[in-house]
C-alpha positions as CSV (number, residue, x, y, z in Angstrom):
1,M,-76.1,9.5,-96.3
2,S,-76.8,13.1,-97.3
3,S,-74.1,15.6,-98.0
4,Q,-75.0,17.6,-94.9
5,T,-74.5,14.6,-92.7
6,T,-71.2,13.9,-94.4
7,Q,-70.1,17.4,-93.9
8,R,-70.9,17.3,-90.2
9,F,-68.8,14.2,-89.8
10,V,-65.9,15.8,-91.6
11,I,-66.1,18.9,-89.4
12,L,-66.3,16.7,-86.3
13,A,-63.3,14.7,-87.3
14,M,-61.3,17.8,-88.0
15,I,-62.3,19.2,-84.6
16,I,-61.3,16.0,-82.9
17,T,-58.0,15.8,-84.8
18,L,-57.2,19.4,-84.0
19,T,-58.1,18.9,-80.3
20,L,-55.9,15.8,-80.2
21,S,-53.1,17.7,-81.9
22,V,-53.4,20.5,-79.3
23,W,-53.4,18.1,-76.4
24,S,-50.5,16.2,-77.8
25,G,-48.5,19.4,-78.1
26,Y,-49.5,20.4,-74.6
27,L,-48.6,17.0,-73.2
28,Y,-45.3,17.0,-75.1
29,S,-44.4,20.5,-73.7
30,Q,-45.3,19.4,-70.2
31,T,-43.3,16.2,-70.6
32,Y,-40.4,18.2,-71.9
33,R,-40.6,20.7,-69.1
34,V,-40.9,17.9,-66.5
35,S,-38.0,16.2,-68.1
36,Q,-35.9,19.3,-68.0
37,D,-36.8,20.0,-64.4
38,S,-35.9,16.4,-63.6
39,N,-32.6,16.7,-65.3
40,L,-31.9,19.9,-63.4
41,K,-32.9,18.4,-60.1
42,L,-30.8,15.3,-60.9
43,A,-27.8,17.6,-61.7
44,E,-28.4,19.4,-58.4
45,M,-28.6,16.1,-56.6
46,E,-25.4,14.9,-58.2
47,Q,-23.7,18.2,-57.2
48,A,-25.1,17.8,-53.7
49,L,-23.8,14.2,-53.5
50,R,-20.4,15.4,-54.7
51,E,-20.4,18.0,-52.0
52,V,-21.4,15.4,-49.4
53,D,-18.7,13.1,-50.6
54,A,-16.2,15.9,-50.4
55,L,-17.4,16.7,-46.9
56,A,-17.3,13.0,-45.9
57,S,-13.7,12.7,-47.3
58,E,-12.7,15.9,-45.4
59,A,-14.3,14.6,-42.2
60,A,-12.6,11.2,-42.6
61,S,-9.3,12.9,-43.2
62,K,-9.8,15.1,-40.1
63,L,-10.8,12.0,-38.1
64,D,-7.7,10.2,-39.2
65,A,-5.6,13.2,-38.2
66,A,-7.4,13.3,-34.9
67,N,-6.8,9.6,-34.3
68,K,-3.1,10.1,-35.1
69,V,-3.0,13.0,-32.6
70,F,-4.8,10.9,-30.0
71,S,-2.5,7.9,-30.6
72,E,0.5,10.2,-30.2
73,A,-0.9,11.7,-27.1
74,N,-1.5,8.2,-25.6
75,R,2.1,7.2,-26.5
76,R,3.4,10.3,-24.8
77,L,1.2,9.7,-21.8
78,E,2.5,6.1,-21.6
79,E,6.1,7.4,-21.9
80,T,5.5,10.0,-19.2
81,D,4.0,7.4,-16.9
82,R,7.0,5.1,-17.5
83,V,9.4,7.9,-16.8
84,L,7.5,8.8,-13.6
85,K,7.5,5.2,-12.4
86,E,11.2,4.9,-13.1
87,T,11.8,8.2,-11.3
88,E,9.8,7.1,-8.3
89,S,11.7,3.8,-8.3
90,L,15.0,5.6,-8.5
91,L,14.0,8.0,-5.6
92,H,12.9,5.0,-3.6
93,E,16.2,3.3,-4.2
94,I,18.1,6.5,-3.3
95,R,16.2,6.6,0.0
96,N,17.0,3.0,0.6
97,Q,20.7,3.7,-0.1
98,G,20.6,5.7,3.1
99,I,19.2,2.9,5.3
100,V,21.1,0.2,7.1
101,N,19.5,-1.6,10.0
102,I,21.0,-3.7,12.8
103,T,18.6,-6.6,12.9
104,S,20.2,-8.5,15.8
105,V,23.0,-8.4,18.3
106,T,24.2,-11.7,19.9
107,I,27.0,-13.0,22.1
108,D,29.1,-15.2,19.9
109,Q,31.9,-16.0,22.3
110,K,32.1,-16.0,26.1
111,P,34.8,-13.8,27.7
112,Q,38.4,-14.8,27.1
113,I,41.8,-13.2,27.8
114,Y,43.5,-11.5,24.8
115,Y,46.5,-9.1,24.9
116,F,47.1,-5.8,23.2
117,A,50.3,-3.8,23.7
118,G,51.2,-6.0,26.7
119,E,47.8,-5.4,28.5
120,A,45.4,-8.2,29.3
121,L,41.9,-7.7,28.0
122,L,39.0,-9.8,29.2
123,T,37.3,-9.9,25.8
124,A,34.0,-11.1,24.4
125,R,32.8,-11.2,20.8
126,L,29.4,-9.9,19.6
127,G,27.8,-10.9,16.4
128,I,25.9,-8.1,14.6
129,K,23.6,-8.6,11.7
130,V,23.0,-5.8,9.3
131,S,20.5,-5.4,6.5
132,S,19.1,-2.8,4.1
133,P,15.9,-2.6,2.0
134,S,18.1,-1.5,-1.0
135,R,18.5,-3.9,-3.9
136,Y,22.1,-2.9,-4.0
137,T,25.0,-3.0,-1.5
138,V,24.9,-0.1,1.0
139,Y,28.3,0.9,2.5
140,Y,28.9,2.0,6.0
141,E,31.8,2.9,8.2
142,S,33.3,0.0,10.2
143,S,33.7,2.2,13.3
144,I,30.2,1.5,14.6
145,V,30.8,2.2,18.3
146,D,30.4,5.8,19.4
147,I,33.1,5.8,22.1
148,S,32.3,9.3,23.4
149,E,28.7,8.1,24.2
150,S,29.6,4.7,25.6
151,T,30.2,4.1,29.3
152,L,31.2,1.4,31.8
153,N,29.7,1.0,35.3
154,L,31.8,-0.6,38.1
155,S,30.8,-0.7,41.7
156,G,28.2,2.0,41.2
157,R,30.5,4.4,39.4
158,T,30.3,5.3,35.7
159,Y,33.5,5.7,33.6
160,P,34.0,6.8,30.1
161,L,34.5,3.6,28.1
162,P,38.0,4.3,26.6
163,E,39.3,4.7,30.2
164,V,38.6,1.1,31.2
165,A,37.8,-0.8,28.0
166,R,38.5,-1.2,24.3
167,T,36.4,-2.0,21.3
168,T,37.3,-3.0,17.8
169,N,35.7,-1.8,14.7
170,A,33.2,-4.0,13.0
171,Q,35.2,-6.9,11.5
172,T,34.3,-9.4,8.7
173,D,36.8,-11.8,10.1
174,P,35.4,-13.2,13.4
175,E,38.5,-15.2,14.4
176,T,40.8,-12.6,16.0
177,P,40.2,-9.0,17.4
178,V,42.1,-6.2,15.7
179,W,42.2,-3.4,18.2
180,N,43.9,-0.7,16.2
181,E,42.4,-1.2,12.8
182,T,41.9,1.9,10.6
183,P,38.1,2.4,9.9
184,K,37.0,1.3,6.5
185,A,33.9,0.9,4.5
186,L,31.8,-2.3,4.9
187,G,28.9,-3.4,2.8
188,T,25.5,-5.0,3.5
189,D,26.5,-7.8,1.1
190,I,28.2,-9.2,4.2
191,P,25.2,-9.7,6.5
192,Q,27.0,-10.3,9.7
193,V,30.1,-8.7,11.3
194,A,32.0,-9.2,14.6
195,L,32.5,-6.7,17.3
196,W,34.9,-7.3,20.2
197,V,34.7,-5.6,23.6
198,G,37.6,-6.0,26.0
199,L,37.9,-4.9,29.6
200,R,41.4,-3.5,30.2
201,G,43.3,-5.4,33.0
202,L,45.6,-2.5,34.0
203,A,42.8,0.0,34.2
204,F,40.7,-2.3,36.4
205,Q,43.8,-3.0,38.5
206,R,44.1,0.7,39.2
207,H,40.6,0.4,40.6
208,G,41.4,-2.5,42.8
209,V,39.9,-5.2,40.5
210,L,42.0,-8.1,39.2
211,L,40.5,-9.5,36.0
212,L,42.8,-12.5,35.8
213,N,42.6,-13.6,39.5
214,P,39.7,-11.7,41.1
215,K,39.4,-12.0,44.9
216,E,35.7,-11.6,44.8
217,D,32.8,-11.7,42.3
218,V,32.6,-8.5,40.2
219,T,29.8,-7.3,38.0
220,V,30.6,-4.8,35.2
221,G,28.0,-3.0,33.1
222,V,28.9,-1.8,29.7
223,S,26.7,0.6,27.7
224,L,27.7,0.7,24.0
225,K,26.3,3.4,21.8
226,I,26.0,1.7,18.3
227,Q,25.9,4.2,15.5
228,V,26.0,3.1,11.8
229,T,27.2,5.9,9.6
230,Q,27.0,5.9,5.8
231,A,30.5,5.5,4.2
232,H,32.3,8.7,3.4
233,T,29.5,10.9,4.7
234,N,28.1,12.0,8.1
235,L,24.7,10.5,7.5
236,I,23.7,8.4,10.6
237,M,21.6,5.5,9.3
238,H,21.0,3.6,12.6
239,Q,21.5,4.1,16.3
240,E,20.9,2.0,19.3
241,V,22.3,1.3,22.8
242,V,23.6,-2.2,23.5
243,R,23.8,-3.1,27.2
244,L,26.2,-5.8,28.4
245,V,26.8,-7.3,31.8
246,F,30.2,-9.0,32.5
247,E,30.0,-11.3,35.5
248,I,33.6,-12.1,36.8
249,R,33.7,-14.8,39.4
250,A,36.4,-15.3,42.0
251,S,36.4,-18.9,40.8
252,G,38.0,-17.7,37.6
253,Q,34.8,-18.2,35.5
254,S,33.5,-15.2,33.5
255,S,30.3,-14.8,31.6
256,L,28.5,-12.1,29.6
257,R,24.9,-11.4,29.0
258,L,22.8,-8.9,27.0
259,V,20.4,-6.7,28.9
260,K,17.4,-5.4,27.0
């Protein structure tokens, strides 16, 4: 090989070496720049992730607080609903405490002669059932007959009841009528009471009718105004009119019937 050829190979090798050196430097610089950019972006991403984590933690904290507020609101709503139901039940019970109903009136004993203050009374006993929707005992006055609104009809004429007849207060003892008992409070815990109605012998005698030994058959109509008043108040809880017909026979037999 000639010296010129050798020289050309040397020059070519130097050119290639220099070129490779330049490219290596360029590639290294590019790689370094990319690496730095990647590191920067990675740092930015890490910062963004930290911020996202912080926001997520804050959101979770606020959600937890919101859940606590919601739970407390639900608890208070349930408490309010319970109080409202209790109040409604109490109001319903208060209304029921003002209700007493007479559910039935029956004739428990046919007319018999009793005496009061020396006067014969042709007397019959009524059974009166009372009730209330209240869960508790409701108290009412035993004086359940409104005498001022009650009347008696004899031979087509109407008389005020006290003029020709007597009534007892409602009694829990059904055995014997008590004509002059002071009114007292009775309760619905005793579901049935007795009421006695007696025709006054002397008063009828003044009108020409003998109750003990009638000369002819006599029919007497009695209209009783029943009025149930709440104990210790003026609240009228129940009103109705009970119509009775006494049939007094000349044979000495007497009977009583209810008229609807």
